C-alpha atoms as an extended CHARMM CRD file, in Angstrom:
* protein
*
       118  EXT
         1         1  GLN       CA             -3.6100000000       -0.5880000000       39.1110000000  PROA      1               0.0000000000
         2         2  VAL       CA             -0.6020000000        0.4150000000       40.5850000000  PROA      2               0.0000000000
         3         3  GLN       CA             -0.5050000000       -2.0610000000       44.5910000000  PROA      3               0.0000000000
         4         4  LEU       CA              2.2140000000       -1.2250000000       47.1070000000  PROA      4               0.0000000000
         5         5  VAL       CA              3.0680000000       -3.4640000000       49.9330000000  PROA      5               0.0000000000
         6         6  GLU       CA              5.2400000000       -1.9210000000       52.9000000000  PROA      6               0.0000000000
         7         7  SER       CA              7.2250000000       -4.6080000000       55.2500000000  PROA      7               0.0000000000
         8         8  GLY       CA              9.8280000000       -4.7020000000       57.7890000000  PROA      8               0.0000000000
         9         9  GLY       CA              8.3260000000       -2.2250000000       60.8370000000  PROA      9               0.0000000000
        10        10  GLY       CA              8.2990000000       -2.7680000000       64.7140000000  PROA      10              0.0000000000
        11        11  LEU       CA              9.8220000000       -2.3650000000       68.1920000000  PROA      11              0.0000000000
        12        12  VAL       CA             13.1690000000       -0.9100000000       68.5820000000  PROA      12              0.0000000000
        13        13  GLN       CA             14.6350000000        0.8510000000       71.3790000000  PROA      13              0.0000000000
        14        14  PRO       CA             16.1030000000        4.3060000000       71.0690000000  PROA      14              0.0000000000
        15        15  GLY       CA             19.2120000000        4.7320000000       69.0190000000  PROA      15              0.0000000000
        16        16  GLY       CA             18.8720000000        0.7410000000       67.1900000000  PROA      16              0.0000000000
        17        17  SER       CA             18.1460000000        0.4530000000       63.0790000000  PROA      17              0.0000000000
        18        18  LEU       CA             15.2370000000       -0.4670000000       61.3790000000  PROA      18              0.0000000000
        19        19  ARG       CA             14.9770000000       -1.2490000000       57.1370000000  PROA      19              0.0000000000
        20        20  LEU       CA             11.4040000000       -0.5500000000       55.8880000000  PROA      20              0.0000000000
        21        21  SER       CA             10.8120000000       -1.8910000000       52.2970000000  PROA      21              0.0000000000
        22        22  CYS       CA              8.0120000000       -0.7920000000       49.2450000000  PROA      22              0.0000000000
        23        23  ALA       CA              7.9800000000       -2.9010000000       47.0010000000  PROA      23              0.0000000000
        24        24  ALA       CA              5.6960000000       -1.8670000000       43.8110000000  PROA      24              0.0000000000
        25        25  SER       CA              3.4480000000       -5.0700000000       41.7200000000  PROA      25              0.0000000000
        26        26  LYS       CA              0.9380000000       -5.2890000000       39.3180000000  PROA      26              0.0000000000
        27        27  ILE       CA              3.7010000000       -2.8700000000       36.7450000000  PROA      27              0.0000000000
        28        28  ILE       CA              7.4880000000       -3.2970000000       34.8850000000  PROA      28              0.0000000000
        29        29  PHE       CA             10.4050000000       -2.2780000000       36.3880000000  PROA      29              0.0000000000
        30        30  THR       CA             10.5280000000        0.4020000000       33.7420000000  PROA      30              0.0000000000
        31        31  VAL       CA              7.8800000000        2.1920000000       34.1680000000  PROA      31              0.0000000000
        32        32  PHE       CA              8.5320000000        2.3020000000       38.4260000000  PROA      32              0.0000000000
        33        33  SER       CA             12.1300000000        3.3760000000       37.5870000000  PROA      33              0.0000000000
        34        34  ALA       CA             10.3500000000        6.6340000000       35.3860000000  PROA      34              0.0000000000
        35        35  TYR       CA              9.2410000000        8.0540000000       38.4860000000  PROA      35              0.0000000000
        36        36  PRO       CA              9.8170000000        9.3980000000       41.9560000000  PROA      36              0.0000000000
        37        37  MET       CA              8.7460000000        7.4590000000       44.6650000000  PROA      37              0.0000000000
        38        38  SER       CA              8.8970000000        8.4800000000       49.0190000000  PROA      38              0.0000000000
        39        39  TRP       CA              7.8270000000        7.8460000000       52.9160000000  PROA      39              0.0000000000
        40        40  HSD       CA              6.3190000000        9.9670000000       54.7810000000  PROA      40              0.0000000000
        41        41  ARG       CA              4.2520000000        9.3860000000       58.5060000000  PROA      41              0.0000000000
        42        42  GLN       CA              1.2610000000       10.2150000000       60.2900000000  PROA      42              0.0000000000
        43        43  VAL       CA              0.9370000000        9.9560000000       64.4180000000  PROA      43              0.0000000000
        44        44  PRO       CA             -2.0640000000        9.4790000000       65.3700000000  PROA      44              0.0000000000
        45        45  GLY       CA             -3.6730000000       13.4400000000       65.2680000000  PROA      45              0.0000000000
        46        46  LYS       CA             -1.4290000000       14.7320000000       63.4750000000  PROA      46              0.0000000000
        47        47  GLN       CA             -1.2140000000       15.6560000000       59.7410000000  PROA      47              0.0000000000
        48        48  ARG       CA              1.1030000000       12.9840000000       57.7090000000  PROA      48              0.0000000000
        49        49  GLU       CA              4.3260000000       14.1730000000       56.3980000000  PROA      49              0.0000000000
        50        50  LEU       CA              7.0230000000       13.1500000000       54.1410000000  PROA      50              0.0000000000
        51        51  VAL       CA             10.4600000000       11.6810000000       55.1250000000  PROA      51              0.0000000000
        52        52  ALA       CA             11.3590000000       10.8940000000       51.9510000000  PROA      52              0.0000000000
        53        53  THR       CA             11.6910000000       11.3430000000       48.6490000000  PROA      53              0.0000000000
        54        54  ILE       CA             13.9210000000        9.4960000000       45.3240000000  PROA      54              0.0000000000
        55        55  THR       CA             14.0010000000       10.5720000000       42.9480000000  PROA      55              0.0000000000
        56        56  SER       CA             14.2670000000        8.4050000000       39.0020000000  PROA      56              0.0000000000
        57        57  ASP       CA             17.6540000000        9.4780000000       38.9970000000  PROA      57              0.0000000000
        58        58  GLY       CA             18.4590000000        8.7850000000       42.2080000000  PROA      58              0.0000000000
        59        59  SER       CA             18.5980000000       12.4170000000       44.1380000000  PROA      59              0.0000000000
        60        60  THR       CA             17.1800000000       12.5650000000       47.6480000000  PROA      60              0.0000000000
        61        61  ASN       CA             15.4130000000       14.7630000000       49.8230000000  PROA      61              0.0000000000
        62        62  TYR       CA             14.5140000000       14.7150000000       52.7910000000  PROA      62              0.0000000000
        63        63  ALA       CA             12.6170000000       16.1340000000       55.7740000000  PROA      63              0.0000000000
        64        64  ASP       CA             15.2130000000       17.7960000000       58.3210000000  PROA      64              0.0000000000
        65        65  SER       CA             13.5930000000       15.7450000000       61.6780000000  PROA      65              0.0000000000
        66        66  VAL       CA             15.8690000000       13.1030000000       59.8260000000  PROA      66              0.0000000000
        67        67  LYS       CA             18.5050000000       14.2050000000       57.9030000000  PROA      67              0.0000000000
        68        68  GLY       CA             21.7080000000       12.4920000000       58.6560000000  PROA      68              0.0000000000
        69        69  ARG       CA             20.4030000000        9.3670000000       60.2780000000  PROA      69              0.0000000000
        70        70  PHE       CA             17.9080000000        8.1790000000       57.6640000000  PROA      70              0.0000000000
        71        71  THR       CA             18.4900000000        6.8200000000       53.9810000000  PROA      71              0.0000000000
        72        72  ILE       CA             16.3380000000        6.3810000000       51.0050000000  PROA      72              0.0000000000
        73        73  SER       CA             17.1500000000        4.4030000000       48.6780000000  PROA      73              0.0000000000
        74        74  ARG       CA             15.4680000000        2.3450000000       44.9850000000  PROA      74              0.0000000000
        75        75  ASP       CA             15.9130000000       -1.1620000000       43.4510000000  PROA      75              0.0000000000
        76        76  ASN       CA             13.9030000000       -0.4280000000       40.4630000000  PROA      76              0.0000000000
        77        77  ALA       CA             14.4510000000       -4.0380000000       39.3520000000  PROA      77              0.0000000000
        78        78  LYS       CA             13.0660000000       -4.8060000000       42.4850000000  PROA      78              0.0000000000
        79        79  ASN       CA             10.2430000000       -2.5690000000       41.9460000000  PROA      79              0.0000000000
        80        80  THR       CA             11.2780000000       -1.7220000000       45.4530000000  PROA      80              0.0000000000
        81        81  VAL       CA             12.5290000000        1.5020000000       47.2100000000  PROA      81              0.0000000000
        82        82  TYR       CA             13.9680000000        1.2690000000       51.3000000000  PROA      82              0.0000000000
        83        83  LEU       CA             14.6490000000        3.6560000000       53.7180000000  PROA      83              0.0000000000
        84        84  GLN       CA             16.7160000000        2.7850000000       56.4330000000  PROA      84              0.0000000000
        85        85  MET       CA             17.3860000000        4.3180000000       59.5470000000  PROA      85              0.0000000000
        86        86  ASN       CA             19.2350000000        4.5190000000       61.8910000000  PROA      86              0.0000000000
        87        87  SER       CA             19.9190000000        6.4200000000       66.1790000000  PROA      87              0.0000000000
        88        88  LEU       CA             16.4180000000        5.9830000000       65.6450000000  PROA      88              0.0000000000
        89        89  LYS       CA             14.4950000000        8.8840000000       68.3640000000  PROA      89              0.0000000000
        90        90  PRO       CA             10.9600000000        8.0340000000       70.3040000000  PROA      90              0.0000000000
        91        91  GLU       CA              9.7460000000       10.7960000000       68.2700000000  PROA      91              0.0000000000
        92        92  ASP       CA             10.0170000000        8.5600000000       65.2530000000  PROA      92              0.0000000000
        93        93  THR       CA              7.3250000000        6.6960000000       65.8080000000  PROA      93              0.0000000000
        94        94  ALA       CA              4.2190000000        6.7910000000       63.6390000000  PROA      94              0.0000000000
        95        95  VAL       CA              2.7270000000        4.9090000000       60.7590000000  PROA      95              0.0000000000
        96        96  TYR       CA              5.0780000000        4.7090000000       57.6910000000  PROA      96              0.0000000000
        97        97  TYR       CA              3.8830000000        4.8250000000       54.4440000000  PROA      97              0.0000000000
        98        98  CYS       CA              5.5310000000        4.5950000000       50.9720000000  PROA      98              0.0000000000
        99        99  ASN       CA              3.7510000000        7.2740000000       48.2860000000  PROA      99              0.0000000000
       100       100  ALA       CA              4.0580000000        7.1730000000       44.3190000000  PROA      100             0.0000000000
       101       101  PRO       CA              3.2870000000       10.9280000000       43.4080000000  PROA      101             0.0000000000
       102       102  TRP       CA              3.1410000000       10.3110000000       39.8310000000  PROA      102             0.0000000000
       103       103  PRO       CA              1.7090000000       11.8570000000       37.0490000000  PROA      103             0.0000000000
       104       104  GLY       CA             -2.2880000000       11.7090000000       37.1030000000  PROA      104             0.0000000000
       105       105  VAL       CA             -2.7970000000        9.5820000000       40.2640000000  PROA      105             0.0000000000
       106       106  ASN       CA             -1.4090000000        9.2400000000       44.0850000000  PROA      106             0.0000000000
       107       107  TYR       CA             -0.2700000000        5.4840000000       45.2360000000  PROA      107             0.0000000000
       108       108  TRP       CA             -0.2340000000        4.7500000000       48.8930000000  PROA      108             0.0000000000
       109       109  GLY       CA              1.4930000000        1.9220000000       51.0620000000  PROA      109             0.0000000000
       110       110  GLN       CA             -1.6330000000        0.3780000000       53.7250000000  PROA      110             0.0000000000
       111       111  GLY       CA              1.5870000000        1.9320000000       55.5990000000  PROA      111             0.0000000000
       112       112  THR       CA              3.5220000000       -0.0110000000       58.8520000000  PROA      112             0.0000000000
       113       113  GLN       CA              3.9660000000        0.8290000000       61.9530000000  PROA      113             0.0000000000
       114       114  VAL       CA              7.0620000000        2.0370000000       63.9590000000  PROA      114             0.0000000000
       115       115  THR       CA              7.1970000000        2.2330000000       67.3070000000  PROA      115             0.0000000000
       116       116  VAL       CA             10.1350000000        3.8680000000       69.0720000000  PROA      116             0.0000000000
       117       117  SER       CA             10.9310000000        2.8280000000       72.9280000000  PROA      117             0.0000000000
       118       118  SER       CA             12.5300000000        1.3400000000       75.3140000000  PROA      118             0.0000000000
């Protein structure tokens, strides 16, 4: 079974940056590269929301709340997807989850906490 492991979360001041990584294991890169990947986030008491998606050909989509500040990218040779987060705001505070919405399955990572606070 595919495993997704996120890293890179932490505490950052408003206006700062963080780069999240999500590494997929137990899968060959030709399979990883064929499917989309996404990042979601969740605040306690609220529904998980989609933050960004990247397709197999590199096309990207973003939630309106993060457009122009966040960038999703992927390195298929490393089975890894990234989320570069700039100009962070307190409202970006959440647990960020990596997601592989693949045909017939839906893999999730364990999540990484991002806290934006002074």
